[in-house]
KELOSE-573913 format. One record per residue (C-alpha): residue in one letter; x, y, z. Coordinates in steps of 0.2 Angstrom, whole numbers, plus 5000, padded with zeros to 4 digits. Example, Ala and Ser with C-alpha at 12.3 -4.5 7.8 and 13.67 -1.06 7.14 Angstrom:
2
A506249785039;S506849955036;
//
This chain:
259
M535752034893;G535452194903;I536352364901;G537752384914;P538052544924;K539552594912;A538452584897;I537052684905;A538352814910;L538952814892;V537252834885;S536852984897;M538453064891;I538053044873;G536353124877;V537153274885;L538353294871;S537053284858;S536053414867;A537553534869;V537853514850;G536053544846;L536053704857;A537653764848;K536953734831;A535353824836;Q536253974842;E536953994825;F535254044818;S534554214821;D532754234827;V531454204814;S529854314812;A528554334800;D527554494795;F525754454797;T525354554781;T526554434771;L525654274776;S524654184762;E522754154764;S523153974770;F523954044786;I522554174790;R520854124794;D519554254798;G517654234799;A516054324796;F515054404809;I513454304807;P512154344820;V511854204832;P509954204830;D510254164812;V511354014816;R510053964829;S508653974817;V509553854805;E509853734819;Q508053744825;R507453694808;S508453544807;G507353394801;L506053514793;S506753494775;I507653664775;N508653664759;K510253754753;R509353914747;E508553934764;V510253904773;E511054024761;R509754154765;L510054144784;L511954114784;G512554174767;S513654064756;P514953954764;N516454074767;D517753934769;M518753924753;R518653734753;S516753724750;T515653784737;F513753794734;Q513753624725;D514553534740;D513653424752;N514653494766;W514653684768;L516053754779;Y515853924788;N517154024798;I516054124810;N516654254823;L515854224840;P516054374851;L517054354867;S516954544872;E516654704864;S518354704856;D518754524854;Y518054364846;L518354184843;V518454114825;C517453954824;Q517253834810;Y515453774807;R514853634796;V513153614788;S512853454779;F511653414766;Q510953264757;Q510053284740;D509953474744;V509153454761;M510053494777;I510353344788;S511553404802;T512553554809;E514153544819;W515453654827;R517153594824;R517853634842;P516953604858;Q517453774865;C516553854850;E514953754854;R514953804872;L515253984868;Y513853974855;M512653894868;E513054034880;L512654164867;S511054084861;E510254044878;P509154174886;Q510054294898;E509454324916;Y509954464928;N509354464946;L509754644952;S509654684971;A508454834973;D509554884988;L510954904975;L509855004963;F508855104975;A508855184992;F507555105004;D505755154999;S506455244983;A506255224964;S507755344961;I509255244954;S510855254964;S512555284955;E513055104959;G511355054951;E511755154935;N513455074933;A512554894935;I511254944922;S512555014910;Q513454854910;V511854754907;A511454874892;A513254844885;E512954664885;I511254674877;R511954784863;Q513454664860;Y512554494861;F510754524855;E510154574838;S508254604842;P507954544860;S506354534870;I506754614887;S505554584902;I505854684917;L504954634934;G505054744949;Y504754664967;T504654734984;D504654655001;R503054635012;I503354775023;G501954915021;P500254915012;S500154804997;N499454934986;Y500955044990;N502154904987;M501354864970;Q501555054964;L503355054971;S503854894962;E503154964945;R504055134947;R505655034950;A505354924935;E505055084925;A506555174931;V507655024926;A506855024909;T507255214907;A509055184912;L509255044899;I508555164886;K509755304891;S511155174889;G510655144871;V509454994872;D507955014859;P506355054869;R505354944857;W506154794865;I505654824883;K504154794893;Y504054814912;E502954764926;G502754784945;R502454624955;G502454704972;A502854574986;S502354424976;D503454274973;P504554304988;V506254224989;I506254215008;S504854225021;C505754275037;E504254225047;D504954235065;V505954395062;K505454565068;G505954745069;N507554805060;E508154625057;L506554595047;K507154735034;S508854645032;C508054475032;L506854525018;A508254605007;P508254464994;N506454494990;R506854674985;R507454644968;V507254684949;Y507254534937;I507754564919;S507554424907;L508154434889;S507854314874;E508154334856;R506654364844;F506554234829;
//
């Protein structure tokens, strides 16, 4: 037997009345708030700032009979209150940086069998993605036309701002990086001159990074002249050729963490 129209109307009315009663009762209560400092440890989860290279070093040695002592040397003791040195599953709360002033607290598990590490795992996919972004080599392809005036190795104000931003990211995300700076020109002009210009530009970028707080021991630079062009512009001449070849005038910065 189906429900008739009157029954449906009655059920709807009961639902409305229930909602109204519920709202009235809810209004009898004042807003509830909790002081962050009064919450117990079970409500608060903060992590340790473990360098990403140390985490990557552990993962790269998976399957190579790395034991608990070696993991502890790289990551420290498990800092989650639910795991101890004797457990086969170590839980870490690790702070992965999102910006200079913010970070994401991520849970990380290292599993052992008979004291030998057998696997590692991030609890949340977004943490794994962030970790991969932080651990992969960073690459910057900067337009020489942004960094320098045409036929110049003096860095412009726009170029200084761009390099300052790169330096800030280096300081934030890397512990001891290897930084390679390659300068390139277009094919206009003598090849020897272009080679010298590209090297002076690479050196100027290296100097700017150092002024922005990057350790000079991490940096090496090299001029490549007009080699490895991005575009050829074979049928273009005159002023249009200069514009067409702009992508070839660049400074390439590659960063990778030392292990």
